[in-house]
N, C-alpha and C positions, 0 to 999 in steps of 0.2 A: 251567294248559294253561286257556288259551283257545278257549273253542266256535266250533264252528267246523263249517256241514253238509258233506256232500262231493256231488259230479255223483254222479244215480242219481234208483233214483225209489221207493227202501222208505222208511219210517218215520224221518226225520231225514234225508233224502235230498231233494237241488234239481235242480231244470229248467229253469233259466231263470228265479231266484227275481225278482222285479222288485217289491217292497213290505217295505216289512219296518210296523208296526206296534206300541203294546205297549199292555195295560190299566190298568185301576184298582192290578190285586192283582202285576201283577208279568209278566202271561203275553204271551207275545214271539208276535204273531201275521206267520206269512211268507206272502205270493202267492208258491205255488212255480205261477207261469205253467202249464209245460210238460207239470209233471205234474196239470196240470186242478182246482188242491184247495187249498184253503189246512193251512195248519199247524199248531197251536198248542206251545208248550214254555209248561213253566213258567219261572217269573222263573229260576231257576240252571243255565236253556237245556237243560230235559231234554226227550225228545219228551212228552205229553201227548197231545196228537191232530189227529185230519183232517177232512178234510170239505170235499165238493165231488167233483163229477163231471165229465165230459167233455159233460153233459149239460145238471147243475145251474150248472156252473161251470167252461163254457168260458175258459182260458186268462186267466187272470182277470191286469189287469197290476197294479189299484192296489186296495190295501185302505183299510178304517180303519173303525175302531172305538171305536164306542161304548157309557162306560158308563155304566150305570141302579145308581145305590147304594142297596141294600137294608139297611135296620134287623130285626135281627133280635134284636132284643133283646140277649140275654144273651150269644146268640154271637158278636154284631160284627157288622159289615160286611161285605156281602159284594157281588161285583163283579161283574152281570151283564152280558151286554155286546153287544151288536145290533154286526154285521160288514157294511159293506157293501162290494161287488164291485166292481168296475169292468170290465165283461169289450166292449172294444171292438171283437173282433170280430165279435162282432153287435150294436153297438149299444148295451150296456144296462149298468143297473146293478142287483144282483142286493141282498136282502137276507135276513141270517142270525140266526138268532137264539140264543142261547146253551140249552143243552136245563136249566141252574140257570135262568135266568131266563124261560123258558119254564113249567116247572114251576111255580114264583115266580107266575105270572102262567096260568095253566087248572087248578094242583092235578092235575097228571096230567104223566107221564113223554111228550116228545115220540114222535109217529110215526119211523120206523125209515125209512129209505129204501132 
């Protein structure tokens, strides 16, 4: 079965998706423009998480995912991504950091909004 999101605002649903990118671990990032968020899916296309709100990520029109390769020794390589979202209505580009990379840098759990 092919994986396809459908119209709506629930997890895995979209309202005017505009951009897709993939990180080094195969996670799929979708700019869900009409729902003011970015949704993330695992390499198999299953919903993993979402981030963004109408205040922090209004109408993302395009995204870019930047991998950061971190070597954890015996546990292998982990890809922690930065995501840049183009917000044309406000004339901004916002930078988001993955919780995995935030923990690696700060040795603490990221704050919740």
